[in-house]
Backbone atoms as SQL, in Angstrom:
CREATE TABLE atoms (id INTEGER PRIMARY KEY, chain TEXT, resi INTEGER, resn TEXT, atom TEXT, x REAL, y REAL, z REAL);
INSERT INTO atoms VALUES
  (1, 'A', 1, 'ARG', 'N', 10.855, -12.039, -0.030),
  (2, 'A', 1, 'ARG', 'CA', 9.770, -12.498, 0.837),
  (3, 'A', 1, 'ARG', 'C', 10.367, -13.198, 2.047),
  (4, 'A', 2, 'ALA', 'N', 9.753, -12.987, 3.177),
  (5, 'A', 2, 'ALA', 'CA', 10.210, -13.601, 4.423),
  (6, 'A', 2, 'ALA', 'C', 10.003, -15.110, 4.363),
  (7, 'A', 3, 'PRO', 'N', 10.901, -15.874, 4.985),
  (8, 'A', 3, 'PRO', 'CA', 10.710, -17.331, 5.022),
  (9, 'A', 3, 'PRO', 'C', 9.363, -17.683, 5.644),
  (10, 'A', 4, 'ALA', 'N', 8.773, -18.738, 5.125),
  (11, 'A', 4, 'ALA', 'CA', 7.451, -19.144, 5.607),
  (12, 'A', 4, 'ALA', 'C', 7.389, -20.658, 5.724),
  (13, 'A', 5, 'GLY', 'N', 6.432, -21.123, 6.490),
  (14, 'A', 5, 'GLY', 'CA', 6.204, -22.547, 6.648),
  (15, 'A', 5, 'GLY', 'C', 5.439, -23.122, 5.470),
  (16, 'A', 6, 'ARG', 'N', 5.395, -24.423, 5.424),
  (17, 'A', 6, 'ARG', 'CA', 4.750, -25.142, 4.332),
  (18, 'A', 6, 'ARG', 'C', 3.294, -24.726, 4.107),
  (19, 'A', 7, 'PRO', 'N', 2.460, -24.622, 5.158),
  (20, 'A', 7, 'PRO', 'CA', 1.061, -24.218, 4.913),
  (21, 'A', 7, 'PRO', 'C', 0.949, -22.832, 4.266),
  (22, 'A', 8, 'ALA', 'N', 1.782, -21.901, 4.689),
  (23, 'A', 8, 'ALA', 'CA', 1.725, -20.553, 4.105),
  (24, 'A', 8, 'ALA', 'C', 2.175, -20.566, 2.648),
  (25, 'A', 9, 'LEU', 'N', 3.192, -21.361, 2.342),
  (26, 'A', 9, 'LEU', 'CA', 3.640, -21.453, 0.956),
  (27, 'A', 9, 'LEU', 'C', 2.564, -22.053, 0.058),
  (28, 'A', 10, 'LEU', 'N', 1.915, -23.112, 0.550),
  (29, 'A', 10, 'LEU', 'CA', 0.835, -23.729, -0.224),
  (30, 'A', 10, 'LEU', 'C', -0.314, -22.756, -0.456),
  (31, 'A', 11, 'GLU', 'N', -0.669, -22.019, 0.574),
  (32, 'A', 11, 'GLU', 'CA', -1.768, -21.052, 0.447),
  (33, 'A', 11, 'GLU', 'C', -1.409, -19.952, -0.556),
  (34, 'A', 12, 'GLY', 'N', -0.178, -19.485, -0.505),
  (35, 'A', 12, 'GLY', 'CA', 0.255, -18.455, -1.451),
  (36, 'A', 12, 'GLY', 'C', 0.176, -18.931, -2.896),
  (37, 'A', 13, 'LEU', 'N', 0.601, -20.143, -3.134),
  (38, 'A', 13, 'LEU', 'CA', 0.511, -20.695, -4.484),
  (39, 'A', 13, 'LEU', 'C', -0.942, -20.902, -4.900),
  (40, 'A', 14, 'ARG', 'N', -1.769, -21.367, -3.974),
  (41, 'A', 14, 'ARG', 'CA', -3.191, -21.565, -4.278),
  (42, 'A', 14, 'ARG', 'C', -3.851, -20.247, -4.676),
  (43, 'A', 15, 'ARG', 'N', -3.507, -19.177, -3.945),
  (44, 'A', 15, 'ARG', 'CA', -4.071, -17.851, -4.255),
  (45, 'A', 15, 'ARG', 'C', -3.641, -17.359, -5.630),
  (46, 'A', 16, 'ARG', 'N', -2.507, -17.826, -6.087),
  (47, 'A', 16, 'ARG', 'CA', -2.019, -17.424, -7.406),
  (48, 'A', 16, 'ARG', 'C', -2.548, -18.322, -8.527),
  (49, 'A', 17, 'GLY', 'N', -3.422, -19.263, -8.160),
  (50, 'A', 17, 'GLY', 'CA', -4.064, -20.104, -9.157),
  (51, 'A', 17, 'GLY', 'C', -3.317, -21.376, -9.513),
  (52, 'A', 18, 'VAL', 'N', -2.299, -21.728, -8.755),
  (53, 'A', 18, 'VAL', 'CA', -1.557, -22.960, -9.015),
  (54, 'A', 18, 'VAL', 'C', -2.392, -24.139, -8.520),
  (55, 'A', 19, 'PRO', 'N', -2.573, -25.165, -9.348),
  (56, 'A', 19, 'PRO', 'CA', -3.332, -26.337, -8.909),
  (57, 'A', 19, 'PRO', 'C', -2.704, -26.956, -7.652),
  (58, 'A', 20, 'VAL', 'N', -3.537, -27.489, -6.777),
  (59, 'A', 20, 'VAL', 'CA', -3.095, -28.004, -5.484),
  (60, 'A', 20, 'VAL', 'C', -2.012, -29.067, -5.632),
  (61, 'A', 21, 'ASP', 'N', -2.199, -30.026, -6.554),
  (62, 'A', 21, 'ASP', 'CA', -1.197, -31.086, -6.697),
  (63, 'A', 21, 'ASP', 'C', 0.142, -30.543, -7.181),
  (64, 'A', 22, 'VAL', 'N', 0.119, -29.564, -8.053),
  (65, 'A', 22, 'VAL', 'CA', 1.353, -28.942, -8.543),
  (66, 'A', 22, 'VAL', 'C', 2.016, -28.145, -7.416),
  (67, 'A', 23, 'ALA', 'N', 1.202, -27.428, -6.644),
  (68, 'A', 23, 'ALA', 'CA', 1.732, -26.643, -5.522),
  (69, 'A', 23, 'ALA', 'C', 2.388, -27.553, -4.492),
  (70, 'A', 24, 'ARG', 'N', 1.735, -28.665, -4.154),
  (71, 'A', 24, 'ARG', 'CA', 2.310, -29.607, -3.177),
  (72, 'A', 24, 'ARG', 'C', 3.642, -30.158, -3.664),
  (73, 'A', 25, 'ALA', 'N', 3.688, -30.536, -4.926),
  (74, 'A', 25, 'ALA', 'CA', 4.928, -31.090, -5.478),
  (75, 'A', 25, 'ALA', 'C', 6.048, -30.048, -5.449),
  (76, 'A', 26, 'ALA', 'N', 5.715, -28.808, -5.784),
  (77, 'A', 26, 'ALA', 'CA', 6.726, -27.749, -5.789),
  (78, 'A', 26, 'ALA', 'C', 7.231, -27.453, -4.382),
  (79, 'A', 27, 'VAL', 'N', 6.326, -27.366, -3.429),
  (80, 'A', 27, 'VAL', 'CA', 6.716, -27.079, -2.047),
  (81, 'A', 27, 'VAL', 'C', 7.514, -28.244, -1.472),
  (82, 'A', 28, 'ASP', 'N', 7.102, -29.469, -1.759),
  (83, 'A', 28, 'ASP', 'CA', 7.843, -30.639, -1.284),
  (84, 'A', 28, 'ASP', 'C', 9.260, -30.642, -1.839),
  (85, 'A', 29, 'ALA', 'N', 9.397, -30.332, -3.119),
  (86, 'A', 29, 'ALA', 'CA', 10.719, -30.335, -3.752),
  (87, 'A', 29, 'ALA', 'C', 11.607, -29.226, -3.202),
  (88, 'A', 30, 'ALA', 'N', 11.012, -28.089, -2.904),
  (89, 'A', 30, 'ALA', 'CA', 11.795, -26.939, -2.456),
  (90, 'A', 30, 'ALA', 'C', 12.043, -26.909, -0.959),
  (91, 'A', 31, 'SER', 'N', 11.177, -27.549, -0.180),
  (92, 'A', 31, 'SER', 'CA', 11.246, -27.381, 1.275),
  (93, 'A', 31, 'SER', 'C', 12.340, -28.197, 1.943),
  (94, 'A', 32, 'GLY', 'N', 12.706, -29.321, 1.401),
  (95, 'A', 32, 'GLY', 'CA', 13.733, -30.142, 2.025),
  (96, 'A', 32, 'GLY', 'C', 13.221, -31.010, 3.155),
  (97, 'A', 33, 'GLY', 'N', 11.936, -31.106, 3.361),
  (98, 'A', 33, 'GLY', 'CA', 11.372, -31.985, 4.376),
  (99, 'A', 33, 'GLY', 'C', 11.126, -31.308, 5.708),
  (100, 'A', 34, 'PRO', 'N', 10.564, -32.067, 6.674),
  (101, 'A', 34, 'PRO', 'CA', 10.179, -31.510, 7.971),
  (102, 'A', 34, 'PRO', 'C', 11.354, -30.958, 8.768),
  (103, 'A', 35, 'GLY', 'N', 12.499, -31.604, 8.700),
  (104, 'A', 35, 'GLY', 'CA', 13.665, -31.110, 9.437),
  (105, 'A', 35, 'GLY', 'C', 14.121, -29.752, 8.926),
  (106, 'A', 36, 'ALA', 'N', 14.029, -29.570, 7.623),
  (107, 'A', 36, 'ALA', 'CA', 14.419, -28.298, 7.031),
  (108, 'A', 36, 'ALA', 'C', 13.453, -27.181, 7.440),
  (109, 'A', 37, 'GLU', 'N', 12.178, -27.520, 7.536),
  (110, 'A', 37, 'GLU', 'CA', 11.192, -26.508, 7.941),
  (111, 'A', 37, 'GLU', 'C', 11.416, -26.092, 9.397),
  (112, 'A', 38, 'ARG', 'N', 11.725, -27.060, 10.251),
  (113, 'A', 38, 'ARG', 'CA', 12.004, -26.753, 11.653),
  (114, 'A', 38, 'ARG', 'C', 13.236, -25.847, 11.757),
  (115, 'A', 39, 'GLU', 'N', 14.253, -26.134, 10.965),
  (116, 'A', 39, 'GLU', 'CA', 15.480, -25.326, 10.950),
  (117, 'A', 39, 'GLU', 'C', 15.187, -23.912, 10.439),
  (118, 'A', 40, 'ARG', 'N', 14.347, -23.811, 9.415),
  (119, 'A', 40, 'ARG', 'CA', 13.961, -22.501, 8.880),
  (120, 'A', 40, 'ARG', 'C', 13.217, -21.702, 9.941),
  (121, 'A', 41, 'CYS', 'N', 12.332, -22.356, 10.673),
  (122, 'A', 41, 'CYS', 'CA', 11.592, -21.694, 11.751),
  (123, 'A', 41, 'CYS', 'C', 12.561, -21.184, 12.814),
  (124, 'A', 42, 'LEU', 'N', 13.545, -21.993, 13.157),
  (125, 'A', 42, 'LEU', 'CA', 14.532, -21.580, 14.151),
  (126, 'A', 42, 'LEU', 'C', 15.327, -20.371, 13.676),
  (127, 'A', 43, 'ARG', 'N', 15.752, -20.369, 12.427),
  (128, 'A', 43, 'ARG', 'CA', 16.519, -19.221, 11.900),
  (129, 'A', 43, 'ARG', 'C', 15.691, -17.941, 11.948),
  (130, 'A', 44, 'VAL', 'N', 14.420, -18.045, 11.559),
  (131, 'A', 44, 'VAL', 'CA', 13.538, -16.872, 11.603),
  (132, 'A', 44, 'VAL', 'C', 13.366, -16.416, 13.050),
  (133, 'A', 45, 'ALA', 'N', 13.172, -17.366, 13.968),
  (134, 'A', 45, 'ALA', 'CA', 12.990, -17.037, 15.389),
  (135, 'A', 45, 'ALA', 'C', 14.230, -16.349, 15.953),
  (136, 'A', 46, 'GLN', 'N', 15.405, -16.827, 15.593),
  (137, 'A', 46, 'GLN', 'CA', 16.634, -16.214, 16.094),
  (138, 'A', 46, 'GLN', 'C', 16.753, -14.765, 15.640),
  (139, 'A', 47, 'GLY', 'N', 16.438, -14.518, 14.382),
  (140, 'A', 47, 'GLY', 'CA', 16.506, -13.151, 13.870),
  (141, 'A', 47, 'GLY', 'C', 15.489, -12.237, 14.524),
  (142, 'A', 48, 'ARG', 'N', 14.288, -12.743, 14.701),
  (143, 'A', 48, 'ARG', 'CA', 13.225, -11.917, 15.290),
  (144, 'A', 48, 'ARG', 'C', 13.423, -11.719, 16.788),
  (145, 'A', 49, 'ALA', 'N', 13.930, -12.729, 17.480),
  (146, 'A', 49, 'ALA', 'CA', 14.138, -12.628, 18.928),
  (147, 'A', 49, 'ALA', 'C', 15.081, -11.487, 19.265),
  (148, 'A', 50, 'ALA', 'N', 16.067, -11.260, 18.431),
  (149, 'A', 50, 'ALA', 'CA', 17.006, -10.159, 18.665),
  (150, 'A', 50, 'ALA', 'C', 16.285, -8.811, 18.659),
  (151, 'A', 51, 'LYS', 'N', 15.264, -8.684, 17.841),
  (152, 'A', 51, 'LYS', 'CA', 14.504, -7.427, 17.765),
  (153, 'A', 51, 'LYS', 'C', 13.564, -7.253, 18.948),
  (154, 'A', 52, 'LEU', 'N', 13.282, -8.323, 19.668),
  (155, 'A', 52, 'LEU', 'CA', 12.350, -8.280, 20.798),
  (156, 'A', 52, 'LEU', 'C', 13.077, -8.257, 22.141),
  (157, 'A', 53, 'ALA', 'N', 14.380, -8.108, 22.115),
  (158, 'A', 53, 'ALA', 'CA', 15.207, -8.237, 23.319),
  (159, 'A', 53, 'ALA', 'C', 14.829, -7.259, 24.429),
  (160, 'A', 54, 'GLY', 'N', 14.298, -6.098, 24.124),
  (161, 'A', 54, 'GLY', 'CA', 13.973, -5.115, 25.143),
  (162, 'A', 54, 'GLY', 'C', 12.646, -5.334, 25.853),
  (163, 'A', 55, 'LEU', 'N', 11.877, -6.288, 25.395),
  (164, 'A', 55, 'LEU', 'CA', 10.559, -6.543, 25.976),
  (165, 'A', 55, 'LEU', 'C', 10.658, -7.497, 27.166),
  (166, 'A', 56, 'PRO', 'N', 9.661, -7.484, 28.058),
  (167, 'A', 56, 'PRO', 'CA', 9.617, -8.503, 29.105),
  (168, 'A', 56, 'PRO', 'C', 9.562, -9.890, 28.444),
  (169, 'A', 57, 'PRO', 'N', 10.197, -10.892, 29.043),
  (170, 'A', 57, 'PRO', 'CA', 10.287, -12.212, 28.403),
  (171, 'A', 57, 'PRO', 'C', 8.954, -12.814, 27.972),
  (172, 'A', 58, 'ARG', 'N', 7.938, -12.703, 28.802),
  (173, 'A', 58, 'ARG', 'CA', 6.637, -13.286, 28.440),
  (174, 'A', 58, 'ARG', 'C', 6.044, -12.582, 27.213),
  (175, 'A', 59, 'ALA', 'N', 6.167, -11.268, 27.165),
  (176, 'A', 59, 'ALA', 'CA', 5.655, -10.515, 26.014),
  (177, 'A', 59, 'ALA', 'C', 6.461, -10.849, 24.759),
  (178, 'A', 60, 'ALA', 'N', 7.772, -10.956, 24.900),
  (179, 'A', 60, 'ALA', 'CA', 8.621, -11.286, 23.755),
  (180, 'A', 60, 'ALA', 'C', 8.274, -12.674, 23.214),
  (181, 'A', 61, 'ALA', 'N', 8.071, -13.637, 24.111),
  (182, 'A', 61, 'ALA', 'CA', 7.716, -14.998, 23.684),
  (183, 'A', 61, 'ALA', 'C', 6.373, -15.002, 22.952),
  (184, 'A', 62, 'ALA', 'N', 5.411, -14.272, 23.467),
  (185, 'A', 62, 'ALA', 'CA', 4.092, -14.218, 22.830),
  (186, 'A', 62, 'ALA', 'C', 4.180, -13.577, 21.452),
  (187, 'A', 63, 'ARG', 'N', 4.920, -12.491, 21.356),
  (188, 'A', 63, 'ARG', 'CA', 5.057, -11.817, 20.057),
  (189, 'A', 63, 'ARG', 'C', 5.813, -12.675, 19.058),
  (190, 'A', 64, 'LEU', 'N', 6.847, -13.352, 19.526),
  (191, 'A', 64, 'LEU', 'CA', 7.615, -14.212, 18.638),
  (192, 'A', 64, 'LEU', 'C', 6.752, -15.375, 18.148),
  (193, 'A', 65, 'ALA', 'N', 5.985, -15.986, 19.037),
  (194, 'A', 65, 'ALA', 'CA', 5.095, -17.086, 18.647),
  (195, 'A', 65, 'ALA', 'C', 4.071, -16.611, 17.620),
  (196, 'A', 66, 'ALA', 'N', 3.491, -15.450, 17.848),
  (197, 'A', 66, 'ALA', 'CA', 2.499, -14.914, 16.911),
  (198, 'A', 66, 'ALA', 'C', 3.136, -14.619, 15.553),
  (199, 'A', 67, 'PHE', 'N', 4.343, -14.056, 15.573),
  (200, 'A', 67, 'PHE', 'CA', 5.064, -13.752, 14.335),
  (201, 'A', 67, 'PHE', 'C', 5.295, -15.031, 13.527),
  (202, 'A', 68, 'LEU', 'N', 5.784, -16.068, 14.201),
  (203, 'A', 68, 'LEU', 'CA', 6.066, -17.330, 13.513),
  (204, 'A', 68, 'LEU', 'C', 4.777, -17.986, 13.007),
  (205, 'A', 69, 'ALA', 'N', 3.708, -17.895, 13.786),
  (206, 'A', 69, 'ALA', 'CA', 2.419, -18.455, 13.360),
  (207, 'A', 69, 'ALA', 'C', 1.902, -17.735, 12.120),
  (208, 'A', 70, 'ARG', 'N', 2.064, -16.420, 12.083),
  (209, 'A', 70, 'ARG', 'CA', 1.628, -15.663, 10.899),
  (210, 'A', 70, 'ARG', 'C', 2.437, -16.046, 9.666),
  (211, 'A', 71, 'ARG', 'N', 3.645, -16.508, 9.856),
  (212, 'A', 71, 'ARG', 'CA', 4.479, -16.962, 8.742),
  (213, 'A', 71, 'ARG', 'C', 4.120, -18.374, 8.304),
  (214, 'A', 72, 'GLY', 'N', 3.194, -19.006, 9.035),
  (215, 'A', 72, 'GLY', 'CA', 2.710, -20.314, 8.619),
  (216, 'A', 72, 'GLY', 'C', 3.490, -21.493, 9.156),
  (217, 'A', 73, 'PHE', 'N', 4.325, -21.282, 10.171),
  (218, 'A', 73, 'PHE', 'CA', 5.043, -22.407, 10.753),
  (219, 'A', 73, 'PHE', 'C', 4.113, -23.203, 11.657),
  (220, 'A', 74, 'ARG', 'N', 4.357, -24.485, 11.752),
  (221, 'A', 74, 'ARG', 'CA', 3.544, -25.372, 12.586),
  (222, 'A', 74, 'ARG', 'C', 3.841, -25.129, 14.054),
  (223, 'A', 75, 'SER', 'N', 2.835, -25.395, 14.898),
  (224, 'A', 75, 'SER', 'CA', 2.977, -25.104, 16.328),
  (225, 'A', 75, 'SER', 'C', 4.126, -25.880, 16.967),
  (226, 'A', 76, 'GLY', 'N', 4.343, -27.128, 16.571),
  (227, 'A', 76, 'GLY', 'CA', 5.449, -27.899, 17.126),
  (228, 'A', 76, 'GLY', 'C', 6.805, -27.277, 16.812),
  (229, 'A', 77, 'ASP', 'N', 6.940, -26.768, 15.590),
  (230, 'A', 77, 'ASP', 'CA', 8.181, -26.098, 15.201),
  (231, 'A', 77, 'ASP', 'C', 8.339, -24.776, 15.952),
  (232, 'A', 78, 'ILE', 'N', 7.233, -24.086, 16.176),
  (233, 'A', 78, 'ILE', 'CA', 7.275, -22.823, 16.916),
  (234, 'A', 78, 'ILE', 'C', 7.721, -23.070, 18.349),
  (235, 'A', 79, 'TRP', 'N', 7.143, -24.088, 19.006),
  (236, 'A', 79, 'TRP', 'CA', 7.533, -24.395, 20.386),
  (237, 'A', 79, 'TRP', 'C', 9.016, -24.730, 20.461),
  (238, 'A', 80, 'SER', 'N', 9.498, -25.529, 19.517),
  (239, 'A', 80, 'SER', 'CA', 10.921, -25.889, 19.504),
  (240, 'A', 80, 'SER', 'C', 11.798, -24.651, 19.334),
  (241, 'A', 81, 'ALA', 'N', 11.388, -23.774, 18.443),
  (242, 'A', 81, 'ALA', 'CA', 12.163, -22.559, 18.207),
  (243, 'A', 81, 'ALA', 'C', 12.158, -21.656, 19.443),
  (244, 'A', 82, 'LEU', 'N', 11.007, -21.529, 20.106),
  (245, 'A', 82, 'LEU', 'CA', 10.938, -20.700, 21.312),
  (246, 'A', 82, 'LEU', 'C', 11.867, -21.240, 22.392),
  (247, 'A', 83, 'ARG', 'N', 11.890, -22.544, 22.547),
  (248, 'A', 83, 'ARG', 'CA', 12.800, -23.143, 23.530),
  (249, 'A', 83, 'ARG', 'C', 14.254, -22.880, 23.153),
  (250, 'A', 84, 'ALA', 'N', 14.568, -23.032, 21.877),
  (251, 'A', 84, 'ALA', 'CA', 15.945, -22.884, 21.416),
  (252, 'A', 84, 'ALA', 'C', 16.480, -21.460, 21.569),
  (253, 'A', 85, 'VAL', 'N', 15.604, -20.466, 21.481),
  (254, 'A', 85, 'VAL', 'CA', 16.073, -19.082, 21.606),
  (255, 'A', 85, 'VAL', 'C', 15.999, -18.563, 23.029),
  (256, 'A', 86, 'GLY', 'N', 15.669, -19.442, 23.973),
  (257, 'A', 86, 'GLY', 'CA', 15.778, -19.059, 25.369),
  (258, 'A', 86, 'GLY', 'C', 14.497, -18.828, 26.134),
  (259, 'A', 87, 'PHE', 'N', 13.365, -19.211, 25.587),
  (260, 'A', 87, 'PHE', 'CA', 12.111, -19.006, 26.290),
  (261, 'A', 87, 'PHE', 'C', 11.613, -20.273, 26.972),
  (262, 'A', 88, 'SER', 'N', 12.465, -21.258, 27.153),
  (263, 'A', 88, 'SER', 'CA', 12.021, -22.527, 27.726),
  (264, 'A', 88, 'SER', 'C', 11.525, -22.367, 29.160),
  (265, 'A', 89, 'GLY', 'N', 12.140, -21.520, 29.976),
  (266, 'A', 89, 'GLY', 'CA', 11.684, -21.321, 31.353),
  (267, 'A', 89, 'GLY', 'C', 10.283, -20.755, 31.417),
  (268, 'A', 90, 'ILE', 'N', 9.974, -19.845, 30.548),
  (269, 'A', 90, 'ILE', 'CA', 8.639, -19.241, 30.501),
  (270, 'A', 90, 'ILE', 'C', 7.618, -20.286, 30.073),
  (271, 'A', 91, 'LEU', 'N', 7.978, -21.095, 29.087),
  (272, 'A', 91, 'LEU', 'CA', 7.053, -22.090, 28.564),
  (273, 'A', 91, 'LEU', 'C', 6.789, -23.191, 29.578),
  (274, 'A', 92, 'GLU', 'N', 7.814, -23.576, 30.328),
  (275, 'A', 92, 'GLU', 'CA', 7.656, -24.655, 31.304),
  (276, 'A', 92, 'GLU', 'C', 6.827, -24.237, 32.511),
  (277, 'A', 93, 'ARG', 'N', 6.799, -22.947, 32.811),
  (278, 'A', 93, 'ARG', 'CA', 5.999, -22.477, 33.947),
  (279, 'A', 93, 'ARG', 'C', 4.537, -22.315, 33.570),
  (280, 'A', 94, 'GLY', 'N', 4.212, -22.600, 32.339),
  (281, 'A', 94, 'GLY', 'CA', 2.815, -22.525, 31.919),
  (282, 'A', 94, 'GLY', 'C', 2.360, -21.110, 31.593),
  (283, 'A', 95, 'GLY', 'N', 3.268, -20.184, 31.530),
  (284, 'A', 95, 'GLY', 'CA', 2.897, -18.822, 31.219),
  (285, 'A', 95, 'GLY', 'C', 3.206, -18.428, 29.805),
  (286, 'A', 96, 'GLY', 'N', 3.407, -19.420, 28.957),
  (287, 'A', 96, 'GLY', 'CA', 3.793, -19.150, 27.574),
  (288, 'A', 96, 'GLY', 'C', 2.631, -18.687, 26.735),
  (289, 'A', 97, 'PRO', 'N', 2.931, -18.360, 25.501),
  (290, 'A', 97, 'PRO', 'CA', 1.900, -17.848, 24.578),
  (291, 'A', 97, 'PRO', 'C', 0.967, -18.954, 24.120),
  (292, 'A', 98, 'ASP', 'N', -0.228, -18.579, 23.754),
  (293, 'A', 98, 'ASP', 'CA', -1.154, -19.520, 23.145),
  (294, 'A', 98, 'ASP', 'C', -0.786, -19.632, 21.672),
  (295, 'A', 99, 'LEU', 'N', -0.676, -20.859, 21.193),
  (296, 'A', 99, 'LEU', 'CA', -0.293, -21.082, 19.807),
  (297, 'A', 99, 'LEU', 'C', -1.451, -21.660, 19.036),
  (298, 'A', 100, 'PRO', 'N', -1.603, -21.235, 17.785),
  (299, 'A', 100, 'PRO', 'CA', -2.651, -21.831, 16.942),
  (300, 'A', 100, 'PRO', 'C', -2.263, -23.252, 16.595),
  (301, 'A', 101, 'GLU', 'N', -3.234, -24.099, 16.401),
  (302, 'A', 101, 'GLU', 'CA', -2.967, -25.498, 16.038),
  (303, 'A', 101, 'GLU', 'C', -2.736, -25.628, 14.565);
Protein backbone atom coordinates (compact mmCIF):
# COMPACT_ATOMS: atom_id res chain seq x y z
CA ARG A 1 0.00 0.00 0.00
CA ALA A 2 1.20 3.49 -0.81
CA PRO A 3 2.26 5.67 2.13
CA ALA A 4 -0.59 7.73 3.50
CA GLY A 5 -1.20 10.50 5.98
CA ARG A 6 -2.70 10.07 9.41
CA PRO A 7 -6.31 10.92 8.41
CA ALA A 8 -6.27 8.35 5.60
CA LEU A 9 -4.84 5.68 7.88
CA LEU A 10 -7.49 6.36 10.51
CA GLU A 11 -10.26 6.21 7.92
CA GLY A 12 -8.94 2.92 6.54
CA LEU A 13 -8.94 1.35 9.97
CA ARG A 14 -12.41 2.73 10.72
CA ARG A 15 -13.73 1.17 7.50
CA ARG A 16 -12.33 -2.16 8.62
CA GLY A 17 -14.30 -1.94 11.87
CA VAL A 18 -11.47 -1.00 14.22
CA PRO A 19 -12.76 1.08 17.15
CA VAL A 20 -11.71 4.75 16.92
CA ASP A 21 -9.69 4.77 20.15
CA VAL A 22 -7.79 1.63 19.13
CA ALA A 23 -7.18 3.03 15.63
CA ARG A 24 -5.83 6.32 17.05
CA ALA A 25 -3.49 4.50 19.41
CA ALA A 26 -2.21 2.26 16.61
CA VAL A 27 -1.65 5.13 14.18
CA ASP A 28 0.03 7.24 16.88
CA ALA A 29 2.37 4.37 17.76
CA ALA A 30 3.22 3.63 14.14
CA SER A 31 3.39 7.14 12.70
CA GLY A 32 6.30 8.56 14.68
CA GLY A 33 4.64 11.95 15.18
CA PRO A 34 4.05 15.04 13.03
CA GLY A 35 7.66 15.36 11.88
CA ALA A 36 7.62 11.80 10.60
CA GLU A 37 4.40 12.42 8.67
CA ARG A 38 5.87 15.53 7.04
CA GLU A 39 8.96 13.50 6.06
CA ARG A 40 6.76 10.72 4.65
CA CYS A 41 4.85 13.29 2.59
CA LEU A 42 8.13 14.66 1.25
CA ARG A 43 9.38 11.19 0.25
CA VAL A 44 6.12 10.46 -1.58
CA ALA A 45 6.27 13.88 -3.28
CA GLN A 46 9.84 13.31 -4.43
CA GLY A 47 8.94 9.98 -6.00
CA ARG A 48 5.83 11.31 -7.69
CA ALA A 49 7.45 14.56 -8.89
CA ALA A 50 9.90 12.54 -10.98
CA LYS A 51 6.95 11.01 -12.85
CA LEU A 52 5.49 14.47 -13.55
CA ALA A 53 8.71 15.98 -14.89
CA GLY A 54 7.43 16.32 -18.48
CA LEU A 55 4.43 18.44 -17.56
CA PRO A 56 4.30 22.24 -17.37
CA PRO A 57 5.30 23.27 -13.81
CA ARG A 58 1.88 24.59 -12.81
CA ALA A 59 0.14 21.42 -14.01
CA ALA A 60 2.74 19.22 -12.29
CA ALA A 61 2.31 21.12 -9.01
CA ALA A 62 -1.47 20.80 -9.18
CA ARG A 63 -1.32 17.08 -9.93
CA LEU A 64 1.23 16.46 -7.21
CA ALA A 65 -0.86 18.38 -4.65
CA ALA A 66 -3.98 16.42 -5.62
CA PHE A 67 -2.07 13.12 -5.43
CA LEU A 68 -0.79 13.91 -1.94
CA ALA A 69 -4.23 15.09 -0.79
CA ARG A 70 -5.79 11.83 -2.00
CA ARG A 71 -3.22 10.00 0.13
CA GLY A 72 -4.54 11.87 3.15
CA PHE A 73 -1.63 14.19 3.86
CA ARG A 74 -2.40 17.48 5.58
CA SER A 75 -2.33 20.67 3.52
CA GLY A 76 0.58 22.15 5.50
CA ASP A 77 2.68 19.06 4.81
CA ILE A 78 1.68 19.16 1.14
CA TRP A 79 2.74 22.82 0.80
CA SER A 80 6.08 22.05 2.45
CA ALA A 81 6.65 19.09 0.16
CA LEU A 82 5.76 21.12 -2.96
CA ARG A 83 8.28 23.77 -1.96
CA ALA A 84 10.95 21.17 -1.23
CA VAL A 85 10.62 19.50 -4.63
CA GLY A 86 10.99 22.76 -6.49
CA PHE A 87 7.57 24.31 -6.91
CA SER A 88 8.17 27.22 -4.54
CA GLY A 89 8.33 29.82 -7.37
CA ILE A 90 4.94 28.75 -8.69
CA LEU A 91 3.41 28.80 -5.22
CA GLU A 92 4.81 32.23 -4.35
CA ARG A 93 3.38 33.80 -7.50
CA GLY A 94 -0.08 32.78 -6.38
CA GLY A 95 -0.59 30.40 -9.27
CA GLY A 96 -0.31 27.25 -7.21
CA PRO A 97 -2.85 24.48 -6.83
CA ASP A 98 -5.87 24.71 -4.59
CA LEU A 99 -5.42 22.42 -1.61
CA PRO A 100 -8.13 20.84 0.51
CA GLU A 101 -8.13 21.88 4.15
